[in-house]
C-alpha positions, 0 to 999 in steps of 0.5 A: 271511898270504895274506889280508893279501897279497891285501888289499895287492895289492887296495889297490895296485890300487885306489889306482892306479885312484883316482889316475887319475880325480879324482872330486868329493866327492859322487861319492866319497860316492855310490860308498862308499854304493853299495858299503855298500848292496851288501854290506848286501844280500848279508849280508841275503840270507844269511838267506833263511828266517826263523829265530827266536832268543830274546832275554832282556832284562836291563833293570830291571823287565823282567829275564828277559823273553823276546822271540822275534826274527828271526835276522840281521834283528832288531836291539836297536832292533827289540827296543826297539820291542816295549817302550815308546816311551821305550826307542825314543827314549832307548836309545843303545847296547846290551849283547849278552851283555855286549858293547857293540853298536850298536842297529842291528846285527843279532842273529845268535844267541840272547842276553841284551840290555841297552838303555843310556841316558844316564840309567843309573847307570854311563853310561861306555860310552854316554858314550864312544860318544856322544863318538865319535859326535859326532866322526864327525858333525864329520868328516861336516860337514867333508867337506861344508864346502868347495868341490868344488875343495878336497880333504878327507881325514879321518884316524883318529878319535882316541879321546878321553876325555870328561873331556878336555873336547872330542871331536876329529876329525883332518883334512888339508885341500887344500894350497891351504888350508894358510894358512887359519885358521878365523874364528868365523864359519867355526866357526859355519857348521860348527856349523850344518852339524852341527845340520842333520844332528842335525835329520834324526835319521839312524841310524848303520848298522853293517856288519861287512865283510871287508877287501876290501870295506872297501878297495873302499869307501875306494878313493879314500883311501890313508889309509883303506886303511891304516887298514883294514889296521891295524884288520883285523890287530888284529881277532880275526875279521879284519874291520872295522866300517863305519858309514853316516850318510846317504850318509857311510861311515866307520870307527870305533874302537868303537860309535856311538850309535843316531842323530844326533837323540840329540845336542842342544847341539852346537858346533864350538869350534876347529880347531888345526894339529898340524903336518906329517904323513904326509898333509900339514898335520894339523889337529884339529877339536874340539867340545862337545856334550850329549845330548838327555837332558841340558842345561846352562844358558848360563853353564855352557855358556860355561865348558865351551866355553872349555875345549873351545877348548883343544887336546886332546893326550891320547887313548887306544887304543880297547878295541873 
């Protein structure tokens, strides 16, 4: 209860200071990334001397293989680099002691490790992480798509089933854009923005932080501050997971895949108005994508795209 009260006081203080100064989108991104880097460095400093942990692989053909890694520094990606190049390039997600785990999240104790790919017999967890990552990528593109004069507020990412046909990103644009209806050229422009990020092959870096750190990261977004409070209250550890892609920092309802380069075919298909909400006119941006290890013929893609244009209404609460 005391922690919650402190977070609420900090939230109000940060919100009041945020409203007094209007920063550009680039300045906001820079400040968020700087806080992320500072906390990341602090956490790494908690391991001043190298301690070893044992990682037992649970991978077909390598079952029971033991890797000796560095506590608090080594990640599942580090482990993959001790294997073959195929594991480095194909692994999208990990299981650590049976729990979904980002490939770039440090390992803090001896554990079992599985590396998951899109070619696995049961790719459910990987597919969910991929859909979530595609939505995160779309949000990053939307933040950069408009002139500095227009504000863009990303709302909570809806957890959408892959079977819904499209990934989704909810957003509130500047009130000056309330009458805007995206043209086909606008959607193509957003698609090109996403493809540029995919081509850069950027990692999604995870960082588990205490609420005060997350509130500082999102000090210029009351919407995100509320999301921080909700997620931390629901977390058994009272923490939240941030991700960074380039200089873009976000909250996620679950693990993301290792890097943007795992996306292949990717297209922004629609932006639907959802009506007035708490933060203004809510819109739902949607898209369609297939990972690098899977491709669709153009006739199949057209059918999938047609489905992805339709408004997705059903979504579920993340279990993570």
